[in-house]
N, CA, C and O atoms as CSV, one atom per row, in Angstrom:
chain,resi,resn,atom,element,x,y,z
A,1,MET,N,N,93.910,115.199,104.939
A,1,MET,CA,C,94.709,114.037,105.246
A,1,MET,C,C,94.253,112.865,104.372
A,1,MET,O,O,93.056,112.614,104.231
A,2,LYS,N,N,95.206,112.162,103.797
A,2,LYS,CA,C,94.901,111.026,102.935
A,2,LYS,C,C,94.386,109.852,103.751
A,2,LYS,O,O,94.827,109.614,104.875
A,3,LYS,N,N,93.450,109.129,103.166
A,3,LYS,CA,C,92.968,107.888,103.772
A,3,LYS,C,C,94.033,106.820,103.570
A,3,LYS,O,O,94.634,106.723,102.500
A,4,LYS,N,N,94.260,106.029,104.597
A,4,LYS,CA,C,95.320,105.017,104.581
A,4,LYS,C,C,94.724,103.634,104.339
A,4,LYS,O,O,93.770,103.230,105.004
A,5,ILE,N,N,95.305,102.911,103.372
A,5,ILE,CA,C,94.854,101.559,103.048
A,5,ILE,C,C,96.033,100.602,103.145
A,5,ILE,O,O,97.098,100.860,102.585
A,6,VAL,N,N,95.837,99.498,103.856
A,6,VAL,CA,C,96.823,98.420,103.897
A,6,VAL,C,C,96.386,97.382,102.867
A,6,VAL,O,O,95.246,96.917,102.885
A,7,VAL,N,N,97.305,97.025,101.970
A,7,VAL,CA,C,97.035,96.012,100.947
A,7,VAL,C,C,97.979,94.840,101.186
A,7,VAL,O,O,99.199,95.000,101.154
A,8,ILE,N,N,97.409,93.662,101.425
A,8,ILE,CA,C,98.189,92.440,101.622
A,8,ILE,C,C,97.842,91.501,100.474
A,8,ILE,O,O,96.717,91.010,100.385
A,9,GLU,N,N,98.804,91.255,99.602
A,9,GLU,CA,C,98.596,90.453,98.390
A,9,GLU,C,C,99.903,89.756,98.062
A,9,GLU,O,O,100.946,90.407,97.997
A,10,ASP,N,N,99.870,88.431,97.852
A,10,ASP,CA,C,101.118,87.699,97.616
A,10,ASP,C,C,101.578,87.700,96.160
A,10,ASP,O,O,102.674,87.225,95.864
A,11,ASN,N,N,100.769,88.221,95.256
A,11,ASN,CA,C,101.172,88.330,93.856
A,11,ASN,C,C,101.759,89.726,93.632
A,11,ASN,O,O,101.054,90.731,93.724
A,12,HIS,N,N,103.052,89.770,93.339
A,12,HIS,CA,C,103.766,91.047,93.218
A,12,HIS,C,C,103.129,91.969,92.184
A,12,HIS,O,O,102.984,93.166,92.433
A,13,ASP,N,N,102.748,91.428,91.028
A,13,ASP,CA,C,102.168,92.265,89.970
A,13,ASP,C,C,100.834,92.876,90.401
A,13,ASP,O,O,100.580,94.058,90.167
A,14,ILE,N,N,99.996,92.070,91.027
A,14,ILE,CA,C,98.702,92.580,91.499
A,14,ILE,C,C,98.915,93.603,92.608
A,14,ILE,O,O,98.231,94.625,92.654
A,15,LEU,N,N,99.860,93.329,93.497
A,15,LEU,CA,C,100.166,94.255,94.586
A,15,LEU,C,C,100.609,95.610,94.041
A,15,LEU,O,O,100.139,96.652,94.499
A,16,GLU,N,N,101.511,95.594,93.066
A,16,GLU,CA,C,101.979,96.847,92.453
A,16,GLU,C,C,100.841,97.585,91.769
A,16,GLU,O,O,100.717,98.803,91.893
A,17,LEU,N,N,100.014,96.845,91.050
A,17,LEU,CA,C,98.885,97.456,90.349
A,17,LEU,C,C,97.911,98.101,91.333
A,17,LEU,O,O,97.486,99.239,91.131
A,18,LEU,N,N,97.559,97.381,92.392
A,18,LEU,CA,C,96.648,97.938,93.392
A,18,LEU,C,C,97.237,99.185,94.042
A,18,LEU,O,O,96.540,100.181,94.236
A,19,GLY,N,N,98.519,99.123,94.377
A,19,GLY,CA,C,99.174,100.287,94.963
A,19,GLY,C,C,99.134,101.486,94.036
A,19,GLY,O,O,98.824,102.597,94.465
A,20,PHE,N,N,99.444,101.267,92.772
A,20,PHE,CA,C,99.448,102.337,91.771
A,20,PHE,C,C,98.058,102.956,91.621
A,20,PHE,O,O,97.907,104.178,91.634
A,21,ILE,N,N,97.064,102.111,91.481
A,21,ILE,CA,C,95.689,102.588,91.286
A,21,ILE,C,C,95.203,103.379,92.497
A,21,ILE,O,O,94.638,104.462,92.349
A,22,LEU,N,N,95.421,102.842,93.678
A,22,LEU,CA,C,94.939,103.513,94.891
A,22,LEU,C,C,95.691,104.815,95.159
A,22,LEU,O,O,95.091,105.799,95.590
A,23,GLU,N,N,96.993,104.825,94.908
A,23,GLU,CA,C,97.755,106.068,95.088
A,23,GLU,C,C,97.293,107.133,94.099
A,23,GLU,O,O,97.261,108.316,94.438
A,24,ASN,N,N,96.935,106.728,92.877
A,24,ASN,CA,C,96.409,107.683,91.895
A,24,ASN,C,C,95.048,108.240,92.302
A,24,ASN,O,O,94.640,109.301,91.831
A,25,GLU,N,N,94.353,107.528,93.169
A,25,GLU,CA,C,93.072,108.000,93.703
A,25,GLU,C,C,93.284,108.789,94.995
A,25,GLU,O,O,92.326,109.111,95.698
A,26,ASP,N,N,94.534,109.093,95.298
A,26,ASP,CA,C,94.922,109.919,96.444
A,26,ASP,C,C,94.785,109.216,97.797
A,26,ASP,O,O,94.488,109.851,98.809
A,27,TYR,N,N,95.006,107.893,97.801
A,27,TYR,CA,C,95.075,107.148,99.049
A,27,TYR,C,C,96.536,106.940,99.420
A,27,TYR,O,O,97.399,106.839,98.547
A,28,GLU,N,N,96.805,106.876,100.707
A,28,GLU,CA,C,98.124,106.465,101.185
A,28,GLU,C,C,98.085,104.945,101.296
A,28,GLU,O,O,97.221,104.392,101.975
A,29,VAL,N,N,99.023,104.269,100.628
A,29,VAL,CA,C,98.981,102.810,100.543
A,29,VAL,C,C,100.201,102.197,101.213
A,29,VAL,O,O,101.339,102.576,100.936
A,30,LEU,N,N,99.940,101.241,102.100
A,30,LEU,CA,C,100.992,100.403,102.663
A,30,LEU,C,C,100.777,99.027,102.058
A,30,LEU,O,O,99.860,98.306,102.452
A,31,ALA,N,N,101.624,98.660,101.097
A,31,ALA,CA,C,101.467,97.408,100.358
A,31,ALA,C,C,102.513,96.399,100.810
A,31,ALA,O,O,103.679,96.740,101.013
A,32,SER,N,N,102.078,95.146,100.967
A,32,SER,CA,C,102.989,94.106,101.425
A,32,SER,C,C,102.647,92.770,100.782
A,32,SER,O,O,101.483,92.455,100.536
A,33,LEU,N,N,103.698,91.992,100.515
A,33,LEU,CA,C,103.537,90.650,99.958
A,33,LEU,C,C,103.208,89.617,101.035
A,33,LEU,O,O,102.864,88.479,100.716
A,34,ASP,N,N,103.312,90.003,102.296
A,34,ASP,CA,C,103.019,89.067,103.385
A,34,ASP,C,C,102.214,89.771,104.477
A,34,ASP,O,O,101.864,90.944,104.347
A,35,ALA,N,N,101.933,89.057,105.525
A,35,ALA,CA,C,101.056,89.561,106.587
A,35,ALA,C,C,101.777,90.407,107.633
A,35,ALA,O,O,101.172,90.766,108.643
A,36,GLU,N,N,103.025,90.729,107.426
A,36,GLU,CA,C,103.826,91.468,108.411
A,36,GLU,C,C,103.143,92.749,108.923
A,36,GLU,O,O,103.135,92.973,110.134
A,37,PRO,N,N,102.572,93.597,108.055
A,37,PRO,CA,C,101.950,94.831,108.563
A,37,PRO,C,C,100.785,94.588,109.521
A,37,PRO,O,O,100.433,95.466,110.308
A,38,LEU,N,N,100.194,93.408,109.457
A,38,LEU,CA,C,99.057,93.131,110.327
A,38,LEU,C,C,99.460,93.070,111.790
A,38,LEU,O,O,98.617,93.220,112.675
A,39,LYS,N,N,100.755,92.850,112.053
A,39,LYS,CA,C,101.241,92.805,113.435
A,39,LYS,C,C,101.191,94.175,114.097
A,39,LYS,O,O,101.146,94.271,115.324
A,40,SER,N,N,101.198,95.230,113.297
A,40,SER,CA,C,101.223,96.583,113.861
A,40,SER,C,C,100.037,97.427,113.390
A,40,SER,O,O,100.164,98.640,113.223
A,41,LEU,N,N,98.898,96.794,113.180
A,41,LEU,CA,C,97.716,97.514,112.699
A,41,LEU,C,C,97.278,98.629,113.634
A,41,LEU,O,O,96.830,99.683,113.182
A,42,GLU,N,N,97.404,98.403,114.931
A,42,GLU,CA,C,96.975,99.437,115.876
A,42,GLU,C,C,97.824,100.698,115.726
A,42,GLU,O,O,97.320,101.808,115.895
A,43,ASP,N,N,99.108,100.532,115.410
A,43,ASP,CA,C,99.982,101.690,115.192
A,43,ASP,C,C,99.731,102.323,113.827
A,43,ASP,O,O,99.728,103.547,113.694
A,44,ILE,N,N,99.522,101.491,112.826
A,44,ILE,CA,C,99.289,101.982,111.461
A,44,ILE,C,C,97.940,102.691,111.377
A,44,ILE,O,O,97.814,103.732,110.731
A,45,ASN,N,N,96.931,102.117,112.036
A,45,ASN,CA,C,95.570,102.650,112.069
A,45,ASN,C,C,95.035,102.986,110.671
A,45,ASN,O,O,94.716,104.140,110.386
A,46,PRO,N,N,94.939,101.975,109.806
A,46,PRO,CA,C,94.447,102.240,108.449
A,46,PRO,C,C,92.938,102.473,108.433
A,46,PRO,O,O,92.229,102.109,109.371
A,47,HIS,N,N,92.469,103.077,107.365
A,47,HIS,CA,C,91.036,103.271,107.174
A,47,HIS,C,C,90.393,102.031,106.562
A,47,HIS,O,O,89.179,101.846,106.639
A,48,LEU,N,N,91.239,101.166,105.941
A,48,LEU,CA,C,90.727,99.992,105.240
A,48,LEU,C,C,91.861,98.994,105.033
A,48,LEU,O,O,93.024,99.374,104.893
A,49,ILE,N,N,91.500,97.698,105.015
A,49,ILE,CA,C,92.465,96.634,104.730
A,49,ILE,C,C,91.946,95.831,103.547
A,49,ILE,O,O,90.827,95.320,103.582
A,50,LEU,N,N,92.757,95.717,102.501
A,50,LEU,CA,C,92.470,94.824,101.377
A,50,LEU,C,C,93.328,93.595,101.595
A,50,LEU,O,O,94.555,93.691,101.623
A,51,LEU,N,N,92.700,92.441,101.751
A,51,LEU,CA,C,93.394,91.242,102.197
A,51,LEU,C,C,93.138,90.076,101.251
A,51,LEU,O,O,92.001,89.636,101.084
A,52,ASP,N,N,94.206,89.582,100.634
A,52,ASP,CA,C,94.099,88.422,99.753
A,52,ASP,C,C,93.830,87.175,100.584
A,52,ASP,O,O,94.329,87.061,101.704
A,53,GLU,N,N,93.057,86.249,100.059
A,53,GLU,CA,C,92.747,85.013,100.783
A,53,GLU,C,C,93.944,84.071,100.820
A,53,GLU,O,O,94.210,83.461,101.855
A,54,ASN,N,N,94.666,83.941,99.721
A,54,ASN,CA,C,95.781,82.987,99.647
A,54,ASN,C,C,97.115,83.710,99.756
A,54,ASN,O,O,97.572,84.350,98.809
A,55,LEU,N,N,97.722,83.598,100.918
A,55,LEU,CA,C,98.990,84.282,101.182
A,55,LEU,C,C,100.106,83.287,101.481
A,55,LEU,O,O,100.952,83.544,102.337
A,56,GLY,N,N,100.115,82.174,100.794
A,56,GLY,CA,C,101.143,81.176,101.049
A,56,GLY,C,C,100.893,80.483,102.371
A,56,GLY,O,O,99.978,79.669,102.488
A,57,VAL,N,N,101.702,80.803,103.367
A,57,VAL,CA,C,101.581,80.189,104.692
A,57,VAL,C,C,100.266,80.576,105.366
A,57,VAL,O,O,99.644,79.750,106.032
A,58,HIS,N,N,99.851,81.800,105.199
A,58,HIS,CA,C,98.648,82.311,105.854
A,58,HIS,C,C,97.445,82.265,104.921
A,58,HIS,O,O,97.581,82.261,103.697
A,59,LYS,N,N,96.290,82.231,105.520
A,59,LYS,CA,C,95.029,82.375,104.789
A,59,LYS,C,C,94.386,83.678,105.238
A,59,LYS,O,O,94.331,83.982,106.430
A,60,GLY,N,N,93.902,84.439,104.272
A,60,GLY,CA,C,93.309,85.731,104.577
A,60,GLY,C,C,92.162,85.652,105.565
A,60,GLY,O,O,92.020,86.524,106.423
A,61,HIS,N,N,91.334,84.606,105.454
A,61,HIS,CA,C,90.186,84.519,106.367
A,61,HIS,C,C,90.632,84.301,107.809
A,61,HIS,O,O,89.979,84.780,108.736
A,62,GLN,N,N,91.744,83.580,108.010
A,62,GLN,CA,C,92.263,83.394,109.370
A,62,GLN,C,C,92.774,84.722,109.930
A,62,GLN,O,O,92.543,85.048,111.095
A,63,LEU,N,N,93.469,85.478,109.085
A,63,LEU,CA,C,93.973,86.789,109.507
A,63,LEU,C,C,92.815,87.748,109.780
A,63,LEU,O,O,92.863,88.539,110.722
A,64,CYS,N,N,91.784,87.672,108.954
A,64,CYS,CA,C,90.604,88.512,109.149
A,64,CYS,C,C,89.945,88.203,110.493
A,64,CYS,O,O,89.555,89.117,111.220
A,65,LEU,N,N,89.822,86.928,110.820
A,65,LEU,CA,C,89.253,86.544,112.120
A,65,LEU,C,C,90.072,87.116,113.271
A,65,LEU,O,O,89.510,87.567,114.269
A,66,GLU,N,N,91.404,87.099,113.136
A,66,GLU,CA,C,92.272,87.667,114.171
A,66,GLU,C,C,92.056,89.169,114.297
A,66,GLU,O,O,91.987,89.702,115.405
A,67,ILE,N,N,91.948,89.850,113.160
A,67,ILE,CA,C,91.720,91.299,113.166
A,67,ILE,C,C,90.401,91.613,113.865
A,67,ILE,O,O,90.334,92.509,114.707
A,68,LYS,N,N,89.359,90.876,113.513
A,68,LYS,CA,C,88.023,91.134,114.058
A,68,LYS,C,C,87.894,90.711,115.523
A,68,LYS,O,O,87.035,91.228,116.237
A,69,ALA,N,N,88.732,89.780,115.980
A,69,ALA,CA,C,88.683,89.326,117.376
A,69,ALA,C,C,89.445,90.249,118.321
A,69,ALA,O,O,89.223,90.212,119.531
A,70,ASN,N,N,90.334,91.070,117.787
A,70,ASN,CA,C,91.152,91.969,118.595
A,70,ASN,C,C,90.378,93.272,118.834
A,70,ASN,O,O,90.027,93.955,117.872
A,71,PRO,N,N,90.107,93.628,120.093
A,71,PRO,CA,C,89.367,94.862,120.370
A,71,PRO,C,C,90.038,96.116,119.794
A,71,PRO,O,O,89.357,97.096,119.494
A,72,GLY,N,N,91.353,96.090,119.641
A,72,GLY,CA,C,92.064,97.247,119.106
A,72,GLY,C,C,91.975,97.394,117.597
A,72,GLY,O,O,92.285,98.455,117.054
A,73,THR,N,N,91.550,96.325,116.910
A,73,THR,CA,C,91.478,96.373,115.441
A,73,THR,C,C,90.121,95.933,114.885
A,73,THR,O,O,89.902,95.990,113.675
A,74,SER,N,N,89.227,95.503,115.744
A,74,SER,CA,C,87.950,94.946,115.271
A,74,SER,C,C,87.116,95.938,114.463
A,74,SER,O,O,86.272,95.531,113.665
A,75,HIS,N,N,87.346,97.231,114.664
A,75,HIS,CA,C,86.591,98.262,113.953
A,75,HIS,C,C,87.094,98.491,112.527
A,75,HIS,O,O,86.417,99.139,111.729
A,76,LEU,N,N,88.280,97.963,112.203
A,76,LEU,CA,C,88.871,98.207,110.889
A,76,LEU,C,C,88.139,97.411,109.814
A,76,LEU,O,O,87.978,96.198,109.948
A,77,PRO,N,N,87.692,98.080,108.746
A,77,PRO,CA,C,87.025,97.356,107.673
A,77,PRO,C,C,88.017,96.509,106.874
A,77,PRO,O,O,89.119,96.953,106.552
A,78,VAL,N,N,87.601,95.283,106.564
A,78,VAL,CA,C,88.421,94.350,105.793
A,78,VAL,C,C,87.648,93.945,104.547
A,78,VAL,O,O,86.494,93.523,104.626
A,79,ILE,N,N,88.300,94.077,103.395
A,79,ILE,CA,C,87.757,93.561,102.143
A,79,ILE,C,C,88.634,92.394,101.731
A,79,ILE,O,O,89.833,92.556,101.504
A,80,LEU,N,N,88.033,91.221,101.636
A,80,LEU,CA,C,88.743,90.007,101.243
A,80,LEU,C,C,88.780,89.930,99.719
A,80,LEU,O,O,87.786,90.209,99.049
A,81,ILE,N,N,89.947,89.544,99.174
A,81,ILE,CA,C,90.141,89.443,97.726
A,81,ILE,C,C,90.600,88.032,97.402
A,81,ILE,O,O,91.514,87.511,98.042
A,82,SER,N,N,89.966,87.405,96.402
A,82,SER,CA,C,90.408,86.062,96.027
A,82,SER,C,C,89.710,85.589,94.761
A,82,SER,O,O,88.723,86.173,94.314
A,83,ALA,N,N,90.252,84.513,94.198
A,83,ALA,CA,C,89.640,83.860,93.045
A,83,ALA,C,C,88.939,82.568,93.449
A,83,ALA,O,O,88.449,81.845,92.581
A,84,VAL,N,N,88.877,82.261,94.736
A,84,VAL,CA,C,88.230,81.020,95.176
A,84,VAL,C,C,86.728,81.088,94.907
A,84,VAL,O,O,86.135,82.166,94.910
A,85,ASN,N,N,86.130,79.936,94.679
A,85,ASN,CA,C,84.710,79.870,94.308
A,85,ASN,C,C,83.764,80.287,95.422
A,85,ASN,O,O,82.740,80.913,95.154
A,86,ASP,N,N,84.081,79.957,96.651
A,86,ASP,CA,C,83.167,80.218,97.766
A,86,ASP,C,C,83.565,81.448,98.578
A,86,ASP,O,O,83.447,81.456,99.804
A,87,LEU,N,N,84.033,82.475,97.893
A,87,LEU,CA,C,84.530,83.675,98.570
A,87,LEU,C,C,83.450,84.356,99.416
A,87,LEU,O,O,83.743,84.845,100.507
A,88,ALA,N,N,82.229,84.392,98.937
A,88,ALA,CA,C,81.153,85.039,99.703
A,88,ALA,C,C,80.968,84.350,101.053
A,88,ALA,O,O,80.819,85.014,102.079
A,89,GLU,N,N,80.978,83.037,101.050
A,89,GLU,CA,C,80.813,82.269,102.289
A,89,GLU,C,C,82.018,82.448,103.213
A,89,GLU,O,O,81.862,82.600,104.425
A,90,ILE,N,N,83.213,82.429,102.636
A,90,ILE,CA,C,84.439,82.630,103.422
A,90,ILE,C,C,84.418,84.008,104.077
A,90,ILE,O,O,84.718,84.144,105.263
A,91,ALA,N,N,84.062,85.028,103.296
A,91,ALA,CA,C,84.022,86.399,103.814
A,91,ALA,C,C,83.011,86.526,104.949
A,91,ALA,O,O,83.268,87.201,105.945
A,92,LYS,N,N,81.878,85.884,104.794
A,92,LYS,CA,C,80.843,85.934,105.836
A,92,LYS,C,C,81.332,85.271,107.122
A,92,LYS,O,O,81.149,85.814,108.211
A,93,LYS,N,N,81.950,84.104,106.997
A,93,LYS,CA,C,82.413,83.362,108.173
A,93,LYS,C,C,83.513,84.099,108.936
A,93,LYS,O,O,83.589,84.003,110.160
A,94,CYS,N,N,84.362,84.830,108.221
A,94,CYS,CA,C,85.470,85.514,108.905
A,94,CYS,C,C,85.116,86.957,109.276
A,94,CYS,O,O,85.963,87.709,109.759
A,95,LYS,N,N,83.859,87.331,109.044
A,95,LYS,CA,C,83.360,88.660,109.414
A,95,LYS,C,C,84.000,89.788,108.615
A,95,LYS,O,O,84.081,90.924,109.083
A,96,ALA,N,N,84.460,89.462,107.388
A,96,ALA,CA,C,84.979,90.513,106.508
A,96,ALA,C,C,83.835,91.478,106.199
A,96,ALA,O,O,82.675,91.073,106.133
A,97,ASP,N,N,84.165,92.737,106.013
A,97,ASP,CA,C,83.146,93.740,105.735
A,97,ASP,C,C,82.631,93.650,104.309
A,97,ASP,O,O,81.512,94.063,104.004
A,98,ASN,N,N,83.474,93.098,103.441
A,98,ASN,CA,C,83.074,92.909,102.055
A,98,ASN,C,C,84.089,92.011,101.385
A,98,ASN,O,O,85.056,91.577,102.010
A,99,TYR,N,N,83.868,91.733,100.113
A,99,TYR,CA,C,84.792,90.900,99.348
A,99,TYR,C,C,84.692,91.284,97.880
A,99,TYR,O,O,83.711,91.885,97.441
A,100,ILE,N,N,85.724,90.927,97.134
A,100,ILE,CA,C,85.699,91.106,95.686
A,100,ILE,C,C,86.453,89.937,95.064
A,100,ILE,O,O,87.555,89.591,95.489
A,101,ALA,N,N,85.840,89.341,94.057
A,101,ALA,CA,C,86.410,88.155,93.423
A,101,ALA,C,C,87.352,88.549,92.285
A,101,ALA,O,O,87.068,89.459,91.506
A,102,LYS,N,N,88.480,87.838,92.212
A,102,LYS,CA,C,89.406,87.994,91.091
A,102,LYS,C,C,88.897,87.126,89.946
A,102,LYS,O,O,88.377,86.040,90.203
A,103,PRO,N,N,89.023,87.546,88.729
A,103,PRO,CA,C,89.461,88.881,88.310
A,103,PRO,C,C,88.337,89.897,88.549
A,103,PRO,O,O,87.155,89.559,88.488
A,104,PHE,N,N,88.725,91.128,88.818
A,104,PHE,CA,C,87.735,92.162,89.080
A,104,PHE,C,C,88.036,93.378,88.227
A,104,PHE,O,O,89.165,93.578,87.779
A,105,LEU,N,N,87.017,94.180,88.011
A,105,LEU,CA,C,87.191,95.442,87.303
A,105,LEU,C,C,87.715,96.477,88.294
A,105,LEU,O,O,87.279,96.528,89.444
A,106,ILE,N,N,88.641,97.287,87.839
A,106,ILE,CA,C,89.218,98.336,88.689
A,106,ILE,C,C,88.115,99.238,89.242
A,106,ILE,O,O,88.141,99.614,90.414
A,107,GLU,N,N,87.141,99.584,88.387
A,107,GLU,CA,C,86.049,100.458,88.837
A,107,GLU,C,C,85.278,99.828,89.994
A,107,GLU,O,O,84.873,100.521,90.928
A,108,ASP,N,N,85.079,98.506,89.928
A,108,ASP,CA,C,84.351,97.824,91.004
A,108,ASP,C,C,85.121,97.891,92.319
A,108,ASP,O,O,84.539,98.126,93.378
A,109,LEU,N,N,86.429,97.683,92.243
A,109,LEU,CA,C,87.251,97.772,93.451
A,109,LEU,C,C,87.220,99.187,94.020
A,109,LEU,O,O,87.033,99.372,95.222
A,110,LEU,N,N,87.402,100.179,93.161
A,110,LEU,CA,C,87.401,101.567,93.632
A,110,LEU,C,C,86.045,101.949,94.229
A,110,LEU,O,O,85.984,102.669,95.225
A,111,ASN,N,N,84.974,101.474,93.627
A,111,ASN,CA,C,83.643,101.751,94.184
A,111,ASN,C,C,83.488,101.144,95.570
A,111,ASN,O,O,82.921,101.767,96.468
A,112,LEU,N,N,83.992,99.934,95.742
A,112,LEU,CA,C,83.939,99.274,97.051
A,112,LEU,C,C,84.741,100.056,98.089
A,112,LEU,O,O,84.274,100.287,99.204
A,113,VAL,N,N,85.946,100.457,97.710
A,113,VAL,CA,C,86.820,101.220,98.610
A,113,VAL,C,C,86.148,102.538,98.995
A,113,VAL,O,O,86.113,102.902,100.170
A,114,LYS,N,N,85.621,103.243,98.008
A,114,LYS,CA,C,84.969,104.531,98.274
A,114,LYS,C,C,83.718,104.353,99.130
A,114,LYS,O,O,83.425,105.182,99.991
A,115,GLN,N,N,82.992,103.279,98.889
A,115,GLN,CA,C,81.799,102.984,99.681
A,115,GLN,C,C,82.162,102.825,101.160
A,115,GLN,O,O,81.454,103.335,102.028
A,116,HIS,N,N,83.245,102.132,101.447
A,116,HIS,CA,C,83.662,101.942,102.839
A,116,HIS,C,C,84.161,103.239,103.450
A,116,HIS,O,O,83.957,103.482,104.639
A,117,HIS,N,N,84.805,104.068,102.659
A,117,HIS,CA,C,85.280,105.338,103.198
A,117,HIS,C,C,84.127,106.290,103.485
A,117,HIS,O,O,84.148,107.016,104.478
A,118,ARG,N,N,83.125,106.285,102.619
A,118,ARG,CA,C,81.947,107.131,102.887
A,118,ARG,C,C,81.234,106.657,104.152
A,118,ARG,O,O,80.792,107.465,104.969
A,119,ARG,N,N,81.129,105.349,104.298
A,119,ARG,CA,C,80.436,104.763,105.448
A,119,ARG,C,C,81.172,105.069,106.749
A,119,ARG,O,O,80.544,105.246,107.793
A,120,ASN,N,N,82.505,105.131,106.689
A,120,ASN,CA,C,83.309,105.299,107.906
A,120,ASN,C,C,83.785,106.728,108.118
A,120,ASN,O,O,84.594,106.981,109.011
A,121,SER,N,N,83.302,107.656,107.322
A,121,SER,CA,C,83.733,109.053,107.477
A,121,SER,C,C,82.877,109.784,108.481
A,121,SER,O,O,83.097,110.968,108.735
């Protein structure tokens, strides 16, 4: 069974690229330009969430706090993605499991994803 990853990213090009890369690594990807999939995380039951910090109306760290505060989703690993300078501090405050700063190397992202899957297998 393929590991399922939810990718929330407001930049269409980055979203498509992440989806393409992860699908080529044999992951099932649910990609969205907005936070809509987060409303049904318990039904989706992903193995990992890649969450952009800047989503227009929403901020990734606020959504991460909601995910971690909900007993039905608190176990889901969240990797925060952003180009903001204080990403490490933001990720720590919102209880994200990890973070990666834009721009990032594809290998670094894949290593992070694989690391979380090994840890949660």
